[in-house]
C-alpha positions as CSV (number, residue, x, y, z in Angstrom):
1,X,27.8,-78.0,-31.8
2,X,25.6,-74.9,-32.3
3,X,25.6,-72.7,-29.2
4,X,22.3,-72.2,-27.5
5,X,20.9,-68.7,-27.8
6,X,19.8,-66.8,-24.8
7,X,16.2,-65.8,-25.3
8,X,15.6,-62.0,-25.5
9,X,13.7,-60.4,-22.7
10,X,10.1,-59.8,-23.8
11,X,9.1,-56.1,-24.4
12,X,6.0,-55.4,-22.3
13,X,3.3,-52.7,-22.8
14,X,1.2,-50.8,-20.4
15,X,-1.6,-48.5,-21.5
16,X,-2.0,-45.5,-19.3
17,X,-5.4,-43.7,-19.7
18,X,-5.6,-40.0,-18.8
19,X,-8.0,-40.1,-16.0
20,X,-8.3,-38.6,-12.5
21,X,-6.7,-35.2,-12.8
22,X,-4.6,-33.7,-10.1
23,X,-3.9,-35.5,-6.9
24,X,-1.6,-33.9,-4.2
25,X,-2.4,-36.2,-1.3
26,X,-2.6,-39.9,-2.2
27,X,0.7,-41.9,-1.7
28,X,2.6,-42.7,-4.9
29,X,2.1,-46.4,-4.8
30,X,-1.7,-46.1,-4.1
31,X,-2.3,-43.8,-7.0
32,X,-3.4,-45.2,-10.4
33,X,-1.4,-44.4,-13.5
34,X,-2.8,-41.4,-15.3
35,X,-3.2,-39.2,-12.2
36,X,-1.1,-36.1,-12.0
37,X,1.2,-34.6,-9.4
38,X,1.4,-31.2,-11.1
39,X,-0.4,-29.6,-14.0
40,X,-1.6,-26.3,-15.3
41,X,-4.0,-25.2,-18.1
42,X,-5.2,-28.7,-18.9
43,X,-8.8,-29.8,-18.2
44,X,-10.4,-33.2,-17.8
45,X,-12.5,-34.1,-20.8
46,X,-15.8,-35.8,-20.2
47,X,-15.0,-38.3,-23.0
48,X,-11.6,-39.1,-21.5
49,X,-8.2,-37.6,-21.7
50,X,-6.7,-34.3,-20.7
51,X,-7.4,-31.3,-22.9
52,X,-5.2,-28.2,-23.2
53,X,-7.7,-25.5,-22.5
54,X,-8.9,-22.9,-25.0
55,X,-7.7,-19.3,-24.4
56,X,-9.6,-16.1,-23.6
57,X,-9.7,-12.9,-25.5
58,X,-10.9,-9.4,-24.7
59,X,-14.5,-8.4,-25.6
60,X,-16.5,-5.3,-25.9
61,X,-19.1,-6.3,-28.5
62,X,-16.9,-6.0,-31.6
63,X,-15.6,-8.8,-33.8
64,X,-14.1,-11.7,-31.8
65,X,-10.4,-11.6,-32.7
66,X,-10.0,-15.3,-33.1
67,X,-12.6,-15.3,-35.9
68,X,-10.4,-13.1,-38.1
69,X,-9.6,-14.3,-41.6
70,X,-6.8,-13.2,-43.8
71,X,-5.7,-13.2,-47.4
72,X,-2.7,-12.4,-49.5
73,X,-1.7,-9.9,-52.2
74,X,1.3,-10.7,-54.5
75,X,2.7,-7.5,-55.9
76,X,4.7,-7.2,-59.1
77,X,8.0,-5.4,-58.4
78,X,7.9,-3.7,-55.0
79,X,5.7,-3.1,-52.0
80,X,6.6,0.5,-51.9
81,X,6.3,1.8,-48.3
82,X,3.6,-0.7,-47.2
83,X,4.2,-1.9,-43.6
84,X,2.3,-3.8,-41.0
85,X,-0.6,-1.7,-39.7
86,X,-1.2,0.1,-43.0
87,X,-4.6,0.1,-44.8
88,X,-4.3,-0.7,-48.5
89,X,-6.9,-0.3,-51.2
90,X,-7.4,-1.3,-54.9
91,X,-7.6,1.7,-57.1
92,X,-10.1,0.0,-59.5
93,X,-12.1,-2.4,-57.3
94,X,-12.1,-0.2,-54.1
95,X,-11.3,-3.3,-52.1
96,X,-9.5,-2.7,-48.8
97,X,-7.5,-4.5,-46.1
98,X,-5.4,-3.9,-43.1
99,X,-1.8,-5.3,-43.4
100,X,-0.4,-7.5,-40.7
101,X,2.7,-8.8,-42.5
102,X,4.9,-7.9,-45.4
103,X,7.3,-10.7,-46.7
104,X,9.1,-9.8,-50.0
105,X,6.4,-9.1,-52.6
106,X,3.8,-10.8,-50.4
107,X,1.4,-8.6,-48.5
108,X,-0.8,-10.4,-45.9
109,X,-3.9,-8.5,-44.7
110,X,-7.2,-8.9,-42.8
111,X,-10.4,-6.8,-42.3
112,X,-11.0,-7.4,-46.0
113,X,-13.7,-5.5,-47.9
114,X,-14.6,-5.9,-51.6
115,X,-12.9,-8.1,-54.2
116,X,-9.5,-7.3,-55.5
117,X,-8.8,-7.3,-59.3
118,X,-5.5,-8.7,-60.7
119,X,-3.7,-5.9,-62.6
120,X,-5.1,-3.0,-60.6
121,X,-2.9,-0.5,-58.7
122,X,-2.5,-1.2,-55.0
123,X,-2.5,2.0,-53.0
124,X,-1.9,3.2,-49.5
125,X,-4.4,6.0,-49.1
126,X,-4.2,7.7,-52.6
127,X,-0.6,6.8,-53.2
128,X,0.1,3.9,-55.7
129,X,2.5,1.4,-54.3
130,X,2.6,-1.3,-57.0
131,X,0.5,-3.4,-59.3
132,X,-1.4,-6.5,-58.1
133,X,0.0,-9.7,-59.7
134,X,-2.0,-12.3,-57.8
135,X,-4.4,-13.0,-54.9
136,X,-3.5,-16.7,-54.6
137,X,-2.6,-17.7,-51.1
138,X,0.8,-19.4,-51.2
139,X,1.0,-20.5,-47.6
140,X,0.7,-24.3,-47.2
141,X,2.5,-24.9,-43.9
142,X,0.2,-25.7,-41.0
143,X,2.5,-24.0,-38.6
144,X,2.7,-20.8,-40.6
145,X,-1.1,-20.8,-41.1
146,X,-1.6,-21.0,-37.3
147,X,0.9,-18.1,-36.8
148,X,-0.8,-15.9,-39.4
149,X,-4.1,-16.5,-37.8
150,X,-2.7,-15.0,-34.6
151,X,-1.3,-12.0,-36.4
152,X,-4.6,-11.3,-38.0
153,X,-6.4,-11.7,-34.7
154,X,-4.1,-9.0,-33.2
155,X,-5.4,-6.5,-35.7
156,X,-8.9,-6.9,-34.3
157,X,-7.7,-7.2,-30.7
158,X,-6.2,-3.7,-30.9
159,X,-9.7,-2.2,-31.4
160,X,-11.2,-3.7,-28.3
161,X,-11.1,-1.5,-25.2
162,X,-11.6,-1.9,-21.5
163,X,-14.9,-1.0,-19.8
164,X,-14.7,2.8,-19.4
165,X,-13.9,3.9,-15.9
166,X,-11.4,2.9,-13.1
167,X,-10.6,-0.1,-11.0
168,X,-11.8,-3.7,-11.5
169,X,-14.9,-4.7,-13.4
170,X,-17.5,-5.0,-10.6
171,X,-20.1,-7.2,-12.2
172,X,-21.2,-8.9,-15.4
173,X,-24.5,-10.2,-16.7
174,X,-25.4,-11.9,-20.0
175,X,-29.1,-11.0,-20.4
176,X,-31.3,-11.2,-23.5
177,X,-28.4,-11.9,-25.8
178,X,-26.5,-8.8,-24.5
179,X,-23.5,-8.5,-22.2
180,X,-23.6,-5.9,-19.5
181,X,-20.7,-4.8,-17.3
182,X,-20.5,-2.6,-14.2
183,X,-17.4,-0.5,-13.4
184,X,-16.7,2.6,-11.3
185,X,-16.3,5.8,-13.3
186,X,-13.0,7.5,-14.0
187,X,-13.1,9.5,-10.8
188,X,-14.3,6.5,-8.7
189,X,-17.4,8.5,-7.6
190,X,-20.2,6.4,-9.1
191,X,-20.8,2.9,-10.5
192,X,-21.8,2.9,-14.2
193,X,-23.6,0.2,-16.2
194,X,-22.3,-0.5,-19.7
195,X,-23.5,-2.6,-22.6
196,X,-21.3,-4.3,-25.2
197,X,-22.2,-3.3,-28.7
198,X,-20.8,-3.6,-32.2
199,X,-19.1,-0.2,-31.6
200,X,-17.7,-1.1,-28.2
201,X,-18.9,-0.3,-24.7
202,X,-21.8,2.1,-24.4
203,X,-23.0,3.4,-21.0
204,X,-26.6,2.6,-20.2
205,X,-28.8,5.5,-19.0
206,X,-30.5,4.7,-15.7
207,X,-33.2,7.3,-16.3
208,X,-34.9,9.5,-13.7
209,X,-37.0,8.5,-10.7
210,X,-40.2,10.5,-9.8
211,X,-41.8,9.3,-6.5
212,X,-45.6,9.8,-6.2
213,X,-48.7,9.2,-4.2
214,X,-51.4,7.5,-6.1
215,X,-54.9,9.0,-6.1
216,X,-56.9,8.8,-9.3
217,X,-55.7,6.2,-11.8
218,X,-53.0,4.0,-13.2
219,X,-50.1,5.2,-15.2
220,X,-48.7,2.7,-17.8
221,X,-45.3,2.2,-19.3
222,X,-44.9,4.4,-22.3
223,X,-47.3,7.2,-21.1
224,X,-46.3,10.8,-21.5
225,X,-46.8,12.8,-18.3
226,X,-47.1,16.5,-17.5
227,X,-46.9,18.3,-14.2
228,X,-50.0,20.4,-13.9
229,X,-48.3,23.2,-12.0
230,X,-44.7,23.1,-13.2
231,X,-45.4,22.1,-16.8
232,X,-42.5,19.6,-16.6
233,X,-42.8,16.6,-18.9
234,X,-41.5,13.1,-19.0
235,X,-41.8,9.7,-20.7
236,X,-42.5,6.8,-18.5
237,X,-40.4,3.7,-19.1
238,X,-41.6,1.9,-16.0
239,X,-44.5,2.7,-13.7
240,X,-43.9,1.1,-10.2
241,X,-46.5,0.8,-7.6
242,X,-44.9,-0.1,-4.2
243,X,-47.8,0.1,-1.8
244,X,-51.6,0.3,-2.0
245,X,-53.6,0.7,-5.2
246,X,-53.6,3.0,-8.1
247,X,-57.1,4.2,-7.6
248,X,-56.9,4.9,-3.9
249,X,-54.1,5.3,-1.4
250,X,-50.8,4.1,-2.8
251,X,-47.2,5.1,-3.3
252,X,-44.7,4.3,-6.0
253,X,-42.1,5.6,-8.5
254,X,-42.2,6.5,-12.1
255,X,-39.0,5.7,-14.0
256,X,-38.6,8.3,-16.8
257,X,-36.5,7.8,-19.9
258,X,-36.8,11.5,-20.8
259,X,-37.7,14.6,-18.9
260,X,-37.9,18.4,-19.3
261,X,-38.4,21.0,-16.6
262,X,-38.6,20.4,-12.9
263,X,-41.6,18.7,-11.2
264,X,-42.7,20.3,-7.9
265,X,-43.8,18.7,-4.7
266,X,-47.5,18.0,-4.4
267,X,-48.5,18.8,-8.0
268,X,-50.8,16.7,-10.0
269,X,-49.2,14.5,-12.6
270,X,-51.4,14.2,-15.7
271,X,-51.7,11.8,-18.6
272,X,-53.8,13.0,-21.5
273,X,-55.2,15.8,-19.5
274,X,-56.4,13.6,-16.6
275,X,-54.9,13.8,-13.1
276,X,-53.4,10.5,-12.2
277,X,-51.0,10.8,-9.2
278,X,-49.4,13.5,-7.0
279,X,-45.7,14.1,-7.2
280,X,-43.5,13.8,-4.1
281,X,-40.7,16.0,-5.5
282,X,-38.5,16.6,-8.5
283,X,-37.5,13.8,-10.9
284,X,-34.1,12.7,-9.7
285,X,-31.4,11.2,-12.0
286,X,-30.7,7.7,-10.9
287,X,-27.1,7.0,-10.0
288,X,-25.2,4.3,-8.2
289,X,-22.6,4.5,-5.5
290,X,-19.2,3.1,-6.3
291,X,-17.4,0.1,-4.8
292,X,-20.0,-2.6,-4.9
293,X,-19.8,-6.1,-6.2
294,X,-22.8,-6.9,-8.5
295,X,-24.5,-10.3,-8.2
296,X,-27.4,-11.0,-10.5
297,X,-30.2,-13.5,-11.2
298,X,-32.8,-13.8,-13.9
299,X,-36.4,-14.8,-13.7
300,X,-40.0,-14.1,-14.6
301,X,-42.5,-13.3,-11.7
302,X,-46.0,-14.2,-12.6
303,X,-47.6,-11.3,-10.8
304,X,-45.3,-8.7,-12.4
305,X,-44.7,-7.6,-16.0
306,X,-44.3,-10.3,-18.6
307,X,-40.9,-11.7,-19.5
308,X,-37.7,-12.5,-17.8
309,X,-36.0,-9.7,-15.9
310,X,-32.6,-9.2,-14.5
311,X,-32.4,-8.7,-10.8
312,X,-29.3,-7.7,-8.8
313,X,-27.6,-6.7,-5.6
314,X,-24.2,-5.3,-4.9
315,X,-23.9,-4.6,-1.1
316,X,-23.7,-0.8,-1.6
317,X,-26.8,0.2,-3.5
318,X,-30.5,-1.0,-3.3
319,X,-31.4,-4.1,-5.2
320,X,-32.6,-3.6,-8.8
321,X,-34.6,-4.8,-11.6
322,X,-33.5,-4.2,-15.2
323,X,-35.2,-5.2,-18.5
324,X,-32.6,-3.8,-20.9
325,X,-34.3,-0.4,-20.9
326,X,-35.7,0.4,-17.5
327,X,-33.6,0.3,-14.3
328,X,-35.8,0.1,-11.1
329,X,-34.3,0.3,-7.7
330,X,-36.0,-2.1,-5.3
331,X,-37.1,-0.5,-2.0
332,X,-37.6,-3.1,0.7
333,X,-38.0,-0.7,3.6
334,X,-34.8,-1.6,5.3
335,X,-33.1,1.2,7.1
336,X,-29.8,0.3,5.2
337,X,-31.3,-1.0,2.0
338,X,-28.2,-2.6,0.5
339,X,-28.6,-6.3,-0.1
340,X,-25.7,-8.6,-1.0
341,X,-27.2,-11.6,-2.7
342,X,-30.2,-12.1,-4.9
343,X,-32.3,-15.0,-6.2
344,X,-35.6,-15.5,-8.0
345,X,-37.4,-18.5,-6.4
346,X,-41.0,-19.8,-6.3
347,X,-42.4,-16.6,-7.8
348,X,-40.7,-14.4,-5.2
349,X,-37.6,-12.2,-5.2
350,X,-35.2,-13.0,-2.4
351,X,-32.6,-10.6,-1.1
352,X,-30.2,-11.0,1.8
353,X,-29.1,-8.4,4.3
354,X,-26.4,-9.7,6.6
355,X,-28.1,-12.6,8.4
356,X,-31.6,-11.6,7.2
357,X,-33.3,-13.3,4.2
358,X,-36.1,-11.3,2.9
359,X,-38.7,-12.1,0.1
360,X,-41.1,-10.0,-1.9
361,X,-44.8,-10.5,-2.2
362,X,-45.9,-13.3,-4.5
363,X,-45.1,-12.2,-8.1
364,X,-44.5,-8.6,-7.0
365,X,-40.8,-7.7,-6.9
366,X,-41.6,-4.0,-5.9
367,X,-43.9,-4.9,-3.0
368,X,-42.4,-5.8,0.3
369,X,-45.2,-5.5,2.8
370,X,-46.1,-8.4,5.1
371,X,-49.7,-7.5,4.5
372,X,-49.3,-8.8,0.9
373,X,-47.2,-11.8,1.6
374,X,-43.7,-10.4,1.9
375,X,-41.6,-11.4,4.9
376,X,-38.3,-12.1,6.5
377,X,-36.4,-15.2,7.7
378,X,-33.4,-15.1,10.0
379,X,-30.1,-17.1,10.2
380,X,-27.4,-17.0,12.8
381,X,-24.6,-15.9,10.5
382,X,-24.3,-13.5,7.5
383,X,-25.6,-15.1,4.3
384,X,-22.9,-15.6,1.7
385,X,-24.8,-17.4,-1.1
386,X,-28.2,-18.5,-2.4
387,X,-28.7,-21.4,-4.8
388,X,-31.8,-23.3,-6.0
389,X,-31.4,-27.0,-5.5
390,X,-32.6,-29.6,-8.1
391,X,-36.3,-30.5,-8.1
392,X,-39.6,-29.7,-9.8
393,X,-41.3,-26.4,-9.7
394,X,-43.1,-27.6,-6.6
395,X,-40.3,-29.5,-4.8
396,X,-37.2,-27.4,-5.6
397,X,-35.8,-25.9,-2.5
398,X,-33.5,-22.9,-1.8
399,X,-30.1,-23.5,-0.3
400,X,-29.2,-20.6,2.0
401,X,-25.5,-20.6,2.8
402,X,-23.4,-18.8,5.4
403,X,-19.7,-19.3,5.8
404,X,-20.1,-22.0,8.4
405,X,-23.7,-23.3,8.0
406,X,-26.2,-24.5,5.4
407,X,-30.0,-24.0,5.7
408,X,-32.6,-25.2,3.3
409,X,-35.8,-23.3,2.6
410,X,-38.8,-25.5,1.8
411,X,-42.3,-24.4,0.7
412,X,-43.8,-22.1,-1.9
413,X,-45.0,-19.0,-0.1
414,X,-45.3,-17.1,3.1
415,X,-48.0,-19.6,4.2
416,X,-45.7,-22.6,4.2
417,X,-42.1,-21.5,4.2
418,X,-39.9,-23.8,6.4
419,X,-36.2,-22.8,6.9
420,X,-34.4,-25.9,8.2
421,X,-30.8,-26.0,9.3
422,X,-29.1,-28.7,7.3
423,X,-25.5,-28.5,8.5
424,X,-23.5,-26.6,11.1
425,X,-19.8,-26.3,10.5
426,X,-20.0,-26.5,6.7
427,X,-21.0,-23.6,4.4
428,X,-20.0,-21.5,1.4
429,X,-17.6,-18.8,0.5
430,X,-19.0,-15.7,-1.3
431,X,-19.4,-15.9,-5.1
432,X,-19.0,-19.7,-5.2
433,X,-22.6,-21.2,-5.3
434,X,-23.4,-22.7,-8.7
435,X,-25.9,-25.3,-9.9
436,X,-25.0,-28.0,-12.3
437,X,-26.4,-31.5,-11.7
438,X,-26.3,-30.5,-8.0
439,X,-25.4,-27.4,-6.0
440,X,-21.7,-26.8,-5.7
441,X,-19.9,-24.4,-3.4
442,X,-16.5,-23.7,-2.0
443,X,-16.3,-24.4,1.8
444,X,-13.3,-23.8,4.0
445,X,-12.4,-27.4,3.5
446,X,-12.9,-27.6,-0.2
447,X,-15.6,-27.9,-2.9
448,X,-18.8,-29.4,-1.5
449,X,-21.6,-31.0,-3.6
450,X,-25.1,-30.8,-2.2
451,X,-27.3,-33.2,-4.0
452,X,-30.8,-34.7,-3.8
453,X,-31.2,-37.9,-1.9
454,X,-33.8,-40.4,-0.7
455,X,-32.3,-40.2,2.8
456,X,-34.0,-38.3,5.6
457,X,-33.6,-34.6,4.9
458,X,-33.7,-35.1,1.1
459,X,-30.1,-34.0,0.5
460,X,-26.6,-35.4,0.9
461,X,-23.3,-33.5,0.9
462,X,-20.1,-34.8,-0.6
463,X,-16.6,-33.3,-0.3
464,X,-14.9,-33.4,-3.7
465,X,-11.5,-31.9,-3.4
466,X,-9.8,-33.7,-0.5
467,X,-7.1,-35.0,-2.9
468,X,-6.0,-31.4,-3.7
469,X,-6.4,-30.0,-0.2
470,X,-3.1,-28.0,-0.2
471,X,-4.3,-26.1,-3.3
472,X,-7.6,-25.3,-1.7
473,X,-6.1,-24.2,1.7
474,X,-3.8,-21.7,0.0
475,X,-6.7,-20.1,-1.9
476,X,-9.9,-20.5,0.1
477,X,-9.8,-16.9,1.2
478,X,-9.1,-15.6,-2.3
479,X,-12.1,-16.8,-4.4
480,X,-13.5,-14.0,-6.5
481,X,-16.0,-15.7,-8.8
482,X,-17.4,-19.0,-10.1
483,X,-19.0,-20.4,-13.2
484,X,-20.5,-23.6,-14.6
485,X,-19.9,-24.8,-18.2
486,X,-22.7,-27.2,-19.1
487,X,-21.2,-28.3,-22.4
488,X,-18.0,-29.4,-20.6
489,X,-19.9,-30.4,-17.4
490,X,-17.5,-28.2,-15.3
491,X,-17.7,-26.2,-12.1
492,X,-15.1,-23.5,-12.2
493,X,-13.6,-21.4,-9.4
494,X,-11.5,-18.3,-9.9
495,X,-9.0,-16.8,-7.4
496,X,-7.4,-13.4,-6.9
497,X,-3.9,-14.7,-7.6
498,X,-4.9,-15.3,-11.3
499,X,-5.4,-19.1,-10.7
500,X,-8.6,-21.0,-11.3
501,X,-9.8,-24.6,-10.6
502,X,-11.9,-26.6,-13.1
503,X,-13.8,-29.6,-11.8
504,X,-15.2,-31.9,-14.4
505,X,-18.3,-33.7,-13.2
506,X,-20.2,-36.3,-15.4
507,X,-23.4,-38.1,-14.3
508,X,-22.8,-36.9,-10.7
509,X,-19.3,-38.3,-10.5
510,X,-16.1,-36.2,-10.3
511,X,-13.8,-37.1,-13.1
512,X,-11.0,-34.8,-11.9
513,X,-10.0,-31.3,-10.9
514,X,-7.2,-29.3,-12.6
515,X,-5.8,-25.9,-11.9
516,X,-5.4,-23.0,-14.4
517,X,-3.1,-20.0,-14.4
518,X,-4.2,-16.9,-16.3
519,X,-2.3,-13.7,-17.1
520,X,-4.9,-11.6,-15.4
521,X,-6.9,-11.8,-12.2
522,X,-10.6,-12.6,-12.5
523,X,-12.9,-10.4,-10.4
524,X,-16.4,-11.5,-11.6
525,X,-17.9,-13.8,-14.2
526,X,-21.1,-14.6,-16.1
527,X,-22.3,-17.0,-18.6
528,X,-25.3,-17.6,-20.8
529,X,-26.5,-19.0,-24.1
530,X,-25.7,-17.2,-27.4
531,X,-28.2,-16.9,-30.2
532,X,-26.7,-19.9,-32.0
533,X,-27.4,-22.0,-28.9
534,X,-23.8,-22.3,-27.8
535,X,-22.9,-21.7,-24.2
536,X,-20.8,-18.5,-23.8
537,X,-18.8,-17.4,-20.7
538,X,-17.1,-14.1,-19.8
539,X,-15.1,-12.8,-16.9
540,X,-14.3,-9.2,-15.8
541,X,-10.7,-8.6,-14.7
542,X,-9.0,-6.4,-12.2
543,X,-7.5,-4.4,-15.1
544,X,-11.0,-3.3,-16.3
545,X,-11.2,-5.5,-19.4
546,X,-13.8,-8.1,-20.0
547,X,-12.7,-11.4,-21.6
548,X,-14.5,-14.1,-23.4
549,X,-13.6,-17.5,-22.0
550,X,-13.0,-20.7,-24.1
551,X,-12.1,-18.6,-27.1
552,X,-9.0,-18.5,-29.2
553,X,-5.7,-20.3,-29.0
554,X,-4.0,-17.9,-26.5
555,X,-4.5,-15.7,-23.5
556,X,-5.5,-12.5,-25.3
557,X,-2.5,-12.8,-27.6
558,X,-0.1,-14.2,-25.0
559,X,1.2,-17.7,-24.8
560,X,-0.6,-20.5,-22.9
561,X,2.0,-22.4,-20.8
562,X,0.4,-25.8,-20.1
563,X,2.0,-28.9,-18.6
564,X,1.2,-32.4,-17.3
565,X,3.5,-34.0,-14.8
566,X,2.4,-37.6,-14.1
567,X,2.7,-39.7,-10.9
568,X,5.7,-42.0,-10.7
569,X,4.5,-45.2,-12.3
570,X,6.2,-48.5,-11.4
571,X,4.2,-50.6,-13.9
572,X,2.8,-52.7,-11.1
573,X,6.3,-53.7,-9.9
574,X,7.7,-51.1,-7.5
575,X,10.8,-53.2,-6.5
576,X,11.9,-54.2,-10.0
577,X,14.0,-52.2,-12.4
578,X,12.6,-51.7,-15.9
579,X,14.4,-50.8,-19.0
580,X,12.2,-48.1,-20.6
581,X,12.3,-48.1,-24.4
582,X,9.5,-46.0,-25.9
583,X,6.3,-44.2,-25.2
584,X,3.4,-43.8,-27.6
585,X,1.1,-40.9,-27.0
586,X,-2.3,-40.7,-28.6
587,X,-3.2,-37.1,-29.3
588,X,-6.3,-35.7,-30.8
589,X,-6.8,-32.2,-32.2
590,X,-7.8,-29.9,-35.0
591,X,-4.8,-27.8,-35.8
592,X,-1.0,-27.4,-35.5
593,X,0.4,-28.3,-32.1
594,X,3.9,-28.4,-30.6
595,X,4.7,-30.5,-27.5
596,X,7.7,-31.1,-25.4
597,X,7.7,-34.6,-24.0
598,X,10.1,-35.6,-21.2
599,X,10.3,-38.0,-18.3
600,X,11.9,-38.4,-14.9
601,X,13.2,-41.8,-13.7
602,X,13.6,-43.2,-10.2
603,X,11.9,-40.5,-8.3
604,X,14.0,-37.9,-10.2
605,X,17.1,-39.2,-8.4
606,X,20.0,-37.8,-10.4
607,X,22.6,-39.6,-8.3
608,X,21.3,-43.0,-9.4
609,X,19.9,-42.5,-12.9
610,X,20.8,-40.0,-15.6
611,X,17.8,-37.9,-16.5
612,X,17.1,-37.1,-20.2
613,X,16.0,-33.7,-21.4
614,X,12.7,-33.2,-23.2
615,X,12.0,-34.0,-26.8
616,X,10.0,-31.6,-28.9
617,X,7.3,-33.1,-31.1
618,X,4.9,-31.3,-33.4
619,X,1.7,-33.1,-34.5
620,X,-0.3,-31.1,-36.9
621,X,-4.1,-31.6,-37.2
622,X,-6.2,-30.1,-40.0
623,X,-9.2,-30.9,-42.2
624,X,-9.0,-34.5,-43.5
625,X,-6.6,-34.9,-46.3
626,X,-3.5,-37.1,-46.7
627,X,-0.2,-35.4,-47.6
628,X,3.5,-36.2,-47.4
629,X,5.1,-36.1,-44.0
630,X,8.5,-36.5,-42.3
631,X,8.0,-39.0,-39.5
632,X,11.0,-37.8,-37.5
633,X,9.6,-34.3,-37.4
634,X,6.3,-35.5,-35.9
635,X,4.3,-33.4,-38.3
636,X,1.1,-34.7,-39.9
637,X,-1.4,-33.2,-42.4
638,X,-4.9,-34.5,-42.3
639,X,-5.2,-36.6,-39.2
640,X,-7.5,-35.7,-36.3
641,X,-6.1,-38.5,-34.2
642,X,-2.4,-39.4,-34.3
643,X,0.2,-41.3,-32.3
644,X,3.3,-39.6,-31.2
645,X,6.2,-41.9,-30.7
646,X,8.8,-40.8,-28.1
647,X,12.1,-42.6,-27.5
648,X,12.8,-43.3,-23.8
649,X,16.3,-44.3,-22.5
650,X,17.0,-45.4,-19.0
651,X,16.6,-48.1,-16.4
652,X,14.8,-47.5,-13.1
653,X,12.1,-48.8,-10.9
654,X,9.6,-46.1,-12.0
655,X,9.0,-43.3,-14.5
656,X,7.0,-40.1,-14.5
657,X,6.2,-38.6,-17.9
658,X,6.1,-34.9,-18.5
659,X,4.2,-33.1,-21.3
660,X,4.6,-29.4,-21.9
661,X,3.0,-27.0,-24.5
662,X,4.0,-23.4,-24.6
663,X,2.8,-21.2,-27.5
664,X,0.2,-18.6,-28.6
665,X,-1.0,-20.3,-31.8
666,X,-2.0,-23.8,-30.7
667,X,-5.7,-24.6,-30.6
668,X,-6.8,-27.0,-27.9
669,X,-5.8,-30.6,-28.2
670,X,-6.4,-33.7,-26.1
671,X,-3.9,-36.3,-24.8
672,X,-6.0,-39.5,-24.7
673,X,-3.5,-42.2,-23.6
674,X,0.1,-43.3,-23.3
675,X,1.4,-46.7,-24.1
676,X,4.7,-47.5,-22.3
677,X,7.2,-50.0,-23.8
678,X,9.6,-51.5,-21.3
679,X,11.5,-54.7,-20.4
680,X,11.6,-56.1,-16.9
681,X,15.0,-56.3,-15.3
682,X,16.4,-57.3,-11.9
683,X,14.9,-56.9,-8.5
684,X,16.1,-54.0,-6.3
685,X,18.2,-55.0,-3.4
């Protein structure tokens, strides 16, 4: 008689989709698979999955390091004395390059100029080193290519310098396709404005200010002026009328881009031989006191000069207007004229002074007289942030935040402003107000969304980060800056301990929040749109450097340590053992990647279940082409989407997967999903 065979236990499969982000609060059995108990340097993608973030790299206007390209010279018999860092040249062609690696007869270089000719002498300066045999690139390995990309980038990185001066970067603004940075000078005696250029940071001259009393006629930008008595001269870059009219009684300031001589008090200032105004004294070089924190906003005021201007406040100096050339200090008439926040709203310039919210005359950022429509609104507590809430040009309101209260300003001008208290006990920390689909701020209890509503009061507030409350509580007093990334639909917070928090929000719904850990501490941040239409973000650090975010495969040359530690997953049966067999990760990317995949069983209880060490896998993504591969090495050429099969050994009631990436030459990649293979075993007793 043939013995009856015992049927094999069926292998079951569970697909875990990477959704939800970090959760530190929800009980284990209430949390869906795919949520994380710990993570760093991954972000939630709007299209699903967890993406290892792009890096950041220093910036001063010169070539972005990660855009570096490289090439290869194959020499004939010897490389002579060529070493990394040397500049080599072709004696016949005049081609040049900076060497970053020498390997045998192979010289790898970047910063290439000209076209090399096979057979010509390769020189270092004027000294011949060898003869060029070939310029064919022999590197085919995806890993080596990625590593050489990093070596080439380092050559460009070494050229890029910190903002001149001392201390932290005190402010950033991306305005009219240019990046500006504020930093105290070397002696810490003044705040200096700098511009990023193709030659690095260049200080921006603030010009001279000549106060005047108007009497006989208007002076225009670009006019050349002469002092009738002193003979002093100047070129007007901005003519500012603060009170009255040009042809009668008025006062103002001429901002001069150039001056000679010394103007005297009470002399006539002439244009083309005609008396225009009377000077109130000498032209004074404009300087800024050190120690402020610059906040900026951009806007065009219909009653002022045409075009969008940059407005700012730093809590130490008067507010300002800047158009890329002329720097105008805003004089509001306050005894201590040092605003802390700024916003352009409904054709008015708003500045805050402690608990006082003040606004300019309609369309006139230099005019702050109540007689012409300027005014003041008062709150109970110091104002920490201003943000424009969603709406049309007529209905959009201004959110006025203090640390423990929110007020909303309705209306369009001094004739109908209404400042309504929205919430007591909820507010915003400094530097955290940002607008995405709604207004987002960091409150003492976490991130708050203030969004439009059909309910009474027109707005609703939603707390978004209750599930990561411990992270917020540890850092709520350390926030230094915030940004939004519209392309990734993210609200980002930065903290003084070098951490950050990225919240991904799509169609008004939070998809998840995930923390970051940088190598440097962020002190300020700014973003804008580059000429090619792409969004671009920067941050200024406490070390004086400015960095471009979402750029390059590493943290300014250093490794990005990133990891995902998932919640313990019982596959729907928390009181049954499972024999785990395999995991299949779907990973998407564009270049070489190495991962370490591991897992913990039975709540990481080593006394009951042996824990396996991690397994290194290396999926390689490149431009579409099919090539040979070794399956066991987990290396692919030519696949933008690839499964990574990971063997799992062990029996337990649950499993928590771990994914780690640690390197400085891996471009971002996305972990889309995980398919668990397992067999049901006995019930726990």
